[in-house]
Every structure is written in C-alpha cells, then in structure tokens.
VMD Tcl script that draws the C-alpha trace (Angstrom):
set ca {
  {-1.93 34.08 -36.16}
  {1.25 34.25 -34.55}
  {1.47 30.46 -35.85}
  {1.70 31.45 -39.32}
  {5.01 30.73 -41.68}
  {6.51 33.95 -43.31}
  {5.08 32.50 -46.90}
  {1.69 32.19 -45.21}
  {1.84 35.82 -43.72}
  {3.13 37.05 -47.38}
  {0.34 35.42 -49.28}
  {-2.49 36.71 -46.48}
  {-0.75 40.36 -47.03}
  {-0.55 40.07 -50.85}
  {-4.56 38.75 -51.42}
  {-5.60 41.47 -49.01}
  {-3.76 43.83 -50.94}
  {-5.50 42.56 -54.36}
  {-9.06 42.60 -52.59}
  {-8.62 46.29 -51.20}
  {-6.40 48.20 -53.88}
  {-7.65 46.07 -57.12}
  {-5.85 47.78 -60.08}
  {-5.06 50.49 -57.93}
  {-1.12 48.55 -57.35}
  {1.38 46.64 -59.55}
  {1.04 43.13 -59.75}
  {4.90 42.59 -59.12}
  {5.91 42.74 -55.57}
  {9.24 43.12 -54.23}
  {9.70 40.22 -51.34}
  {12.55 40.23 -49.41}
  {12.86 37.75 -46.80}
  {14.97 38.30 -44.01}
  {14.14 35.75 -41.22}
  {11.95 32.68 -41.60}
  {12.65 31.47 -37.99}
  {8.88 30.67 -36.57}
  {10.50 32.86 -33.03}
  {11.46 36.04 -35.58}
  {10.03 36.37 -38.61}
  {11.00 39.45 -40.48}
  {10.08 40.37 -44.32}
  {9.42 43.17 -46.35}
  {6.90 43.49 -48.99}
  {7.25 46.35 -52.01}
  {5.13 47.46 -54.28}
  {4.00 50.34 -56.13}
  {0.76 51.76 -55.20}
  {-1.65 54.30 -57.68}
  {1.38 54.50 -60.15}
  {2.24 57.27 -57.73}
  {4.43 55.94 -54.74}
  {6.10 53.25 -53.88}
  {5.13 51.41 -50.67}
  {6.66 48.93 -48.18}
  {5.05 46.63 -45.67}
  {7.34 45.26 -43.06}
  {7.03 42.79 -40.42}
  {9.60 42.23 -37.51}
  {8.56 39.53 -35.08}
  {4.87 40.49 -34.61}
  {5.36 44.12 -35.37}
  {3.60 45.35 -38.90}
  {3.57 48.71 -40.66}
  {4.02 50.55 -43.56}
  {5.51 53.36 -45.30}
  {5.63 55.40 -48.26}
  {8.91 55.71 -49.85}
  {9.56 58.89 -51.60}
  {13.38 57.97 -51.70}
  {15.78 55.23 -50.41}
  {16.45 57.43 -47.12}
  {13.10 59.16 -46.69}
  {10.02 56.84 -45.68}
  {6.96 58.25 -44.50}
  {5.68 55.88 -42.08}
  {1.64 55.46 -42.09}
  {0.09 55.53 -38.69}
  {-1.97 52.62 -38.40}
  {-3.98 51.10 -35.53}
  {-3.03 47.51 -36.40}
  {0.25 47.28 -35.24}
  {1.01 43.88 -34.16}
  {0.50 40.42 -35.80}
  {-1.31 38.81 -33.26}
  {-4.60 36.55 -32.93}
  {-6.77 39.87 -33.08}
  {-5.15 41.22 -35.94}
  {-7.35 42.59 -38.59}
  {-5.66 42.49 -41.89}
  {-8.69 44.33 -43.46}
  {-8.73 47.14 -41.24}
  {-4.82 47.42 -41.99}
  {-5.42 47.38 -45.51}
  {-8.67 50.19 -45.23}
  {-6.31 52.42 -43.21}
  {-3.43 52.08 -45.30}
  {-5.42 52.75 -48.37}
  {-6.80 55.94 -46.58}
  {-3.37 57.17 -45.62}
  {-1.72 56.64 -48.98}
  {-4.84 58.30 -50.74}
  {-4.29 61.41 -48.67}
  {-1.08 62.20 -49.96}
  {-1.95 61.68 -53.68}
  {-3.81 64.98 -55.09}
  {-7.29 64.52 -55.96}
  {-7.12 65.58 -59.33}
  {-4.73 62.87 -60.29}
  {-7.00 60.13 -58.54}
  {-10.04 61.53 -60.48}
  {-8.22 61.17 -63.77}
  {-7.38 57.58 -62.93}
  {-10.92 56.88 -62.19}
  {-10.25 56.27 -58.84}
  {-12.05 58.93 -56.97}
}
mol new
graphics top color blue
foreach p $ca { graphics top sphere $p radius 0.5 }
foreach p [lrange $ca 0 end-1] q [lrange $ca 1 end] { graphics top cylinder $p $q radius 0.2 }
display resetview
C-alpha cells in the first residue's frame, strides 16, 4: 500500500468507512491534503460519527491514526493496533477497532434509541 497516492488512500478509507459504519456516519467528509508527495503523503479526513462526535483520521508518511474531537483543542486519540500504512496494513481491522473505541464513549441509551445497538 505504500505506493498509493493520497487520493487512492482517501478513497480506500472512505469506502471502508461506508462499509463498516453505514448510516452511522455523515456522507460529507472534510478532507485536508497537506502534502501529496509520494515520499511524504500527509492528509486528514474528518467526519461526524453517530451524530455524536467529530472524528478525524490522519495520515502522515506511513503513520495513520484517529481521534475524537471534543473541541478544536481537545482531541482524544484512539488506541488502534494498526498504526502504519504499510503492506500489511489491514483497513478492516483499523475500522473495526475505531468503531469499537467510538462506541465505548457513547451512552448505550443513545445508541439504542438510534437503533445502533
């Protein structure tokens, strides 16, 4: 996966988000491409998850991670096992772990009311 362009990487992430989260995420994504150079790809993708939190996925060089944005200055970084976008990067595992981490921080009563639990 290291040979992917920024646009290809963003498409892979967006497709995986739609596959794993379905109607639990917004259809509008905020995308900020910081650097498209193949040797230093860097971008962020922001979305609203569960109509409850803003989530940001960031990739810099081969490092990838996600955080919940409580406010502009208060990100809560999610503990995910997939930290590097390399040949063995598993986008599905990344999404499943991210989904689990997000749902842990949302009250069950809210998730049940929306039909997501």
